[in-house]
C-alpha positions in Angstrom: 42.9 48.6 12.6 44.7 46.4 15.5 42.2 45.3 17.9 44.4 46.7 20.7 43.5 49.9 19.1 40.0 49.3 18.8 39.2 48.9 21.7 40.4 52.2 23.6 38.1 54.0 20.9 34.3 53.9 21.4 32.0 53.2 18.6 30.8 56.5 18.5 33.5 57.4 15.8 31.5 56.1 13.1 28.7 58.7 12.2 27.0 61.2 9.7 29.0 62.6 7.2 30.4 65.8 7.5 28.9 69.3 8.0 29.6 72.2 4.7 30.2 75.2 4.9 27.6 78.0 3.9 25.8 76.9 0.2 27.8 80.4 -1.7 31.6 80.9 0.2 33.3 83.8 -1.2 36.8 82.4 -1.5 40.0 83.5 -3.7 41.0 81.2 -6.3 44.2 80.9 -4.3 42.2 79.3 -1.5 39.8 77.4 -3.5 43.4 75.6 -4.8 44.8 75.3 -1.4 41.5 73.7 -0.5 41.6 71.0 -3.0 45.2 69.8 -2.5 44.4 69.6 1.3 40.9 67.7 1.0 42.6 65.3 -1.8 45.0 64.4 1.6 41.9 64.1 3.7 39.9 62.0 1.4 43.0 59.4 0.9 43.7 59.6 5.3 40.0 58.6 5.4 40.3 55.9 2.8 43.7 54.1 4.3 42.6 54.4 7.9 46.1 54.0 8.6 47.6 52.7 11.8 51.2 51.4 13.2 49.4 50.7 16.6 50.0 52.7 20.1 52.6 55.5 20.3 54.2 56.1 23.4 55.5 59.1 24.2 59.2 59.2 26.0 59.5 60.9 29.4 61.5 63.6 29.6 61.3 63.1 33.3 63.0 66.6 34.2 62.2 70.0 32.3 65.6 71.9 31.7 65.9 75.5 30.4 62.8 77.2 31.9 63.2 80.6 33.1 62.6 81.8 36.5 58.6 82.5 36.1 57.9 79.5 34.1 59.6 77.4 36.5 57.5 79.2 39.9 54.0 78.8 38.1 55.1 74.8 37.0 56.2 74.3 40.6 52.6 76.3 41.7 50.6 73.9 38.9 52.4 70.7 40.1 51.4 71.9 43.9 47.8 72.5 43.2 46.8 69.8 40.7 49.5 67.6 41.7 50.4 67.2 38.4 53.9 66.0 36.8 53.1 65.7 32.7 57.2 65.0 32.5 57.2 62.0 34.0 54.9 60.8 31.1 55.6 62.8 28.1 58.7 64.3 26.1 59.7 68.1 27.1 57.8 69.9 24.2 54.1 68.3 25.2 55.3 68.3 29.4 55.7 72.5 28.1 52.8 72.7 26.1 50.5 71.0 28.6 51.6 73.3 31.8 50.6 76.2 29.3 47.4 74.9 28.8 46.6 74.1 32.5 48.2 77.6 33.5 45.5 79.2 30.7 42.6 77.3 32.4 43.9 77.9 35.9 44.5 81.7 35.0 40.8 82.3 33.4 39.0 80.9 36.4 41.4 82.5 39.0 40.3 86.0 36.8 37.0 84.9 37.2 36.6 84.3 40.5 34.2 81.2 39.9 34.3 77.6 40.9 35.3 74.9 38.8 33.3 72.2 37.3 34.4 69.5 38.7 33.1 65.9 37.4 30.8 65.0 34.9 31.0 64.4 31.1 33.1 66.5 29.4 33.6 67.3 25.9 36.3 68.6 23.7 36.2 70.0 20.2 39.2 69.8 17.8 41.3 67.8 19.8 44.0 66.9 16.9 45.8 63.8 18.7 44.4 64.7 22.0 47.8 65.4 23.3 46.3 67.6 26.3 44.0 65.3 27.5 45.4 65.2 31.0 45.4 68.4 31.3 41.3 68.0 30.7 41.5 65.5 33.3 43.4 67.2 36.2 41.3 70.9 36.0 37.9 69.1 35.3 38.5 66.1 36.6 35.3 64.4 34.9 33.8 60.9 35.2 33.8 60.9 31.6 35.9 62.7 28.8 35.5 62.7 24.8 38.2 64.1 22.3 36.4 64.6 19.4 39.0 65.2 15.9 37.6 65.7 12.5 40.8 64.5 10.7 42.0 61.7 13.3 43.5 59.6 10.4 46.4 62.4 9.7 49.8 60.8 9.2 52.8 62.0 10.6 56.7 61.7 9.6 57.5 58.7 11.5 54.6 56.5 10.4 52.0 57.2 13.1 48.7 58.4 12.5 46.9 61.0 15.1 44.7 58.1 16.2 47.7 56.0 17.3 49.0 59.2 19.1 46.0 59.5 20.8 45.7 56.2 21.7 48.8 56.5 23.7 48.0 60.2 25.1 44.7 58.5 26.9 45.8 55.0 27.7 46.7 55.3 31.1 43.4 57.7 31.5 40.0 56.7 33.2 37.0 56.7 31.7 38.6 58.6 28.3 38.3 58.3 24.9 39.0 59.6 21.5 36.6 59.9 18.6 36.9 60.4 14.7 34.3 62.3 13.5 32.6 66.2 12.8 31.5 67.5 16.3 29.1 69.2 14.8 27.2 65.4 13.8 28.0 64.9 17.6 24.8 64.0 19.7 26.1 63.3 23.1 25.0 65.3 25.9 27.7 67.3 28.1 28.2 69.5 31.1 31.3 70.9 29.7 32.3 71.4 26.1 36.0 72.8 25.6 37.2 74.5 22.2 40.8 75.3 22.1 41.1 77.4 18.9 38.4 76.9 17.0 38.5 77.5 13.2 35.8 80.8 12.5 37.8 82.0 9.4 39.2 80.9 6.3 43.4 81.1 6.6 43.7 78.9 10.1 42.0 76.1 8.4 44.0 76.1 5.6 46.7 76.7 7.9 46.4 73.0 9.5 46.4 71.5 6.3 42.3 71.3 5.9 39.7 71.8 3.2 37.8 74.9 3.4 34.6 72.3 3.1 35.4 71.6 7.2 34.7 75.3 8.0 31.1 75.1 10.0 31.6 77.4 12.6 27.7 77.9 12.9 27.1 74.5 12.8 29.5 73.4 15.0 28.7 76.4 17.8 24.9 75.0 17.7 25.6 71.6 18.2 27.5 72.7 21.6 24.9 74.7 22.5 21.9 72.0 22.2 24.8 69.1 23.5 25.2 71.5 27.3 23.1 70.2 30.1 21.1 72.4 31.6 24.0 74.6 33.6 26.7 73.2 31.4 29.2 75.5 30.9 30.8 75.9 27.0 34.9 77.3 27.6 36.7 78.6 24.6 40.0 80.1 23.7 40.2 82.1 20.7 43.7 83.5 19.3 43.4 87.1 20.1 40.5 89.8 20.7 39.4 89.5 16.9 39.0 86.2 16.2 37.6 85.8 19.5 34.8 88.7 18.5 33.7 86.8 15.9 33.7 83.8 17.9 31.4 85.7 20.5 29.3 86.7 17.4 28.8 82.9 16.1 28.1 81.7 19.5 25.4 84.5 20.4 23.6 83.9 17.5 23.6 79.8 18.0 22.2 80.4 21.4 24.9 80.7 23.8 25.1 83.8 26.5 28.8 84.8 27.7 29.0 84.5 31.3 33.0 85.7 31.7 36.2 86.8 29.5 39.1 87.4 29.5 42.4 88.4 27.6 45.6 86.7 29.6 48.7 89.0 28.5 51.3 86.7 30.3 50.9 83.0 29.5 54.3 79.9 30.0 55.1 80.0 26.4 55.3 82.8 24.2 53.0 83.9 21.6 52.3 86.4 18.7 48.7 87.5 20.1 47.1 86.9 23.6 44.8 83.7 23.7 41.5 85.3 25.1 39.2 82.9 27.3 35.3 82.7 27.6 32.8 81.0 29.3 29.3 80.1 27.8 26.1 78.6 28.6 22.8 77.5 26.6 20.4 80.2 26.3 17.4 77.8 24.8 16.6 74.4 26.1 18.1 71.4 24.4 
């Protein structure tokens, strides 16, 4: 891996092997076959550890083809958070960034709670961390870390997730991208964020991952352990049904729900409404 990329990411990327799912999961034959296929490519990506170098998007500069509601909301977000994602990102990435920022803003407004500003913020399952600038704008962390278990995935253009992540965080202060399983990531945090964490098999397979990576109980237990006293876990789920499953797992892992809301109006259309919840740890670290 090139030296200029290694300097962007900390040595914390190298830690213990992945936590497996429950000892006797009940998966169909079709699910097991899909999982085995995805596992082959997952392991191959880890062995190759491929990189073309830092990937930077070409900024679109101006967002077009927005409806009136989108224009109004984006303008309000730009004023409040002093952001212009289109000056650093392509059109789709910029629009998704405003969408994620709007989701956080709507949730906090619904809850009527002050934002958690500063401190250590960790993001679980960060993909290529395209939304790192969103978390910076909303939480203004003193330290931000994105943790992704499949950071070596290679895209059609020959760049890897690692390459993209390095480009997205290159201009952000005190930010790093870690490749590894969060269930084995033992670092304290003031805020932990999880966008659409896997709690059922179907999304895991849809994202072309092996089912061995489906271990939500271990994930939420680690989050509870990592949270500092008065720390906050923020979770976004795909719809009420998935949110209910995730909530049960969180409760069993030692997390206590403080607030929750379903957002029925978002900048980008969705088949199901996102459910945003925040949690605190019920037991000492």
